[in-house]
TORSETI-529187 format. One record per residue (C-alpha): x, y, z; residue in one letter. Coordinates in Angstrom, 3 decimals. Each point is the difference from the previous one (the first is absolute). Example, Ala and Ser with C-alpha at 12.3 -4.5 7.8 and 13.67 -1.06 7.14 Angstrom:
2
        u        v        w residu
   12.300   -4.500    7.800      A
    1.370    3.440   -0.660      S
***
This chain:
136
        u        v        w residu
   35.268    4.869  141.895      M
   -2.643   -0.593    2.632      K
   -2.816   -2.297   -1.155      A
   -3.366   -1.107    1.343      L
   -1.182   -3.371   -1.285      I
   -3.764   -0.421    0.356      V
   -1.039   -3.573   -0.701      E
   -2.423   -2.320    1.797      D
    1.577   -3.203   -1.330      E
    3.106   -1.243    1.805      F
    1.849   -1.226   -3.097      T
   -0.621    3.286   -1.803      G
    1.412    1.962    2.935      R
    3.106   -2.190    0.186      I
    0.639    0.237   -3.751      L
   -0.256    3.796   -0.096      L
    2.091    0.358    3.135      Q
    2.715   -2.219   -1.501      K
   -0.023    1.999   -3.260      L
    0.030    3.430    1.655      L
    2.271   -0.580    3.029      A
    3.274    0.506   -1.922      P
   -1.114    3.570   -0.785      Y
   -1.043    1.158    3.453      G
   -2.205   -0.363    3.039      E
   -3.249   -1.964   -0.451      C
   -3.018    0.132    2.287      H
   -3.013   -2.285   -0.240      I
   -3.766    0.552    0.335      A
   -2.513   -2.822   -0.439      V
   -3.003    2.105   -1.039      N
   -0.981    3.480   -1.105      G
   -0.889    1.124    3.515      K
    3.500   -0.831    1.259      E
    1.496    1.645   -3.078      A
   -1.772    3.286    0.597      V
    1.035   -0.058    3.650      S
    3.657   -0.765   -0.831      A
    0.042    2.686   -2.682      F
   -1.453    2.571    2.425      R
    2.553   -0.871    2.704      M
    2.881    0.311   -2.467      A
   -1.269    3.418   -1.108      M
   -0.491    1.122    3.620      D
    3.620   -0.746    0.882      I
    1.259    1.606   -3.231      H
    1.331   -3.290   -1.373      Q
   -2.404   -0.618   -2.897      P
    0.016   -3.017   -2.248      Y
    1.621    0.314   -3.398      D
   -1.901   -2.995   -1.357      L
   -3.269   -1.773    0.792      V
   -0.739   -3.359   -1.641      C
   -3.747   -0.311    0.460      L
   -2.155   -3.055   -0.640      D
   -3.573    0.737   -1.102      I
   -1.989   -2.904    1.421      M
    0.462    0.083    3.787      M
   -2.197   -0.318    3.068      P
   -1.251    2.985    2.040      E
    1.157    2.745   -2.393      V
    0.809   -0.875   -3.616      D
    2.855    1.454   -2.009      G
   -2.127    2.521   -1.884      H
   -1.335    1.490    3.252      A
    3.453   -0.035    1.615      A
    1.503    1.815   -2.991      L
   -2.665    2.710    0.210      K
    0.756    0.497    3.706      E
    3.764    0.072   -0.593      I
   -0.311    2.642   -2.726      R
   -2.429    2.027    2.146      A
    2.517   -0.025    2.887      M
    2.760    1.197   -2.286      E
   -2.179    2.717   -1.479      E
   -1.007    1.205    3.485      A
    3.726    0.447    0.709      M
    0.551    1.883   -3.264      G
    1.607   -2.971   -1.743      I
   -1.512   -0.728   -3.382      F
    0.178   -3.411   -1.676      S
    2.926    0.830   -2.264      T
    2.089    0.808    3.079      R
   -1.414   -2.551    2.416      G
    0.619   -3.683    0.478      A
    0.133   -2.096   -3.141      K
   -2.879   -2.478    0.177      V
    0.063   -3.215   -1.992      I
   -3.183   -2.048   -0.019      M
    0.859   -3.710    0.190      T
   -2.964   -2.198   -0.762      T
   -1.450   -3.003   -1.765      A
   -2.569    2.375   -1.534      L
    1.312    0.933   -3.414      G
   -3.334    1.031   -1.500      D
   -0.292    3.473   -1.505      I
   -2.584    1.136    2.587      K
    2.394   -0.526    2.923      N
    3.022    1.356   -1.841      V
   -1.931    3.130   -1.016      D
   -1.370    0.506    3.527      A
    3.478   -0.293    1.511      A
    1.469    2.618   -2.324      Y
   -2.952    2.337    0.627      K
    0.777   -0.358    3.718      E
    3.550    1.144   -0.855      L
    2.034   -3.176    0.230      C
    3.390    0.184   -1.721      D
    0.187   -3.539   -1.319      G
   -1.893   -3.249   -0.291      Y
    1.366   -3.562    0.062      L
   -2.062   -3.143   -0.454      V
    0.845   -3.009    2.179      K
    1.979   -2.098    0.029      P
    2.516    2.821    0.306      I
    2.798   -0.249   -2.522      D
    3.311    1.160    1.505      K
    1.257    1.582   -3.235      A
   -3.235    1.971   -0.512      K
   -0.010    1.183    3.629      L
    3.599    1.171   -0.139      L
   -0.545    1.701   -3.369      E
   -2.990    1.864    1.453      L
    2.014    1.033    3.074      L
    2.613    1.515   -2.295      E
   -2.645    1.750   -2.136      E
   -1.547    1.508    3.139      L
    3.476    1.033    1.195      K
   -0.470   -1.877    3.271      V
    3.320   -1.732   -0.652      V
    2.811    1.384   -2.122      K
    0.865   -1.516   -3.328      R
    2.850   -2.439    0.383      G
   -0.845   -0.949    3.584      T
   -2.577   -2.567   -1.076      V
    1.266   -3.531    0.579      R
***
């Protein structure tokens, strides 16, 4: 698994990196602008991300806008959301408006902070990003 962790808070980045590292390569972006750039570079070199953990509230470009750009890039390359990167929104915003908006923008999952390890790993299995039985 190749993952992109997009989180503007240091402790959030470290936590997700620690949780995901046993399952594969993890890259970091500190805002939506960096995320879109990293995603584009990975696509350009034909080494796309399998997973993007995307915070919503970030400087420069927020998670909603970054998700729209990521899905637009995939679509331009003939990759539709069911076949593209799995995107999990990770945020303190658990209100129905943000959850609904994220799913309309074609996210694959939504976790409210603080991130619970068991819930994250269960979601990774559901999304088939990691195989059942490999979750530690």
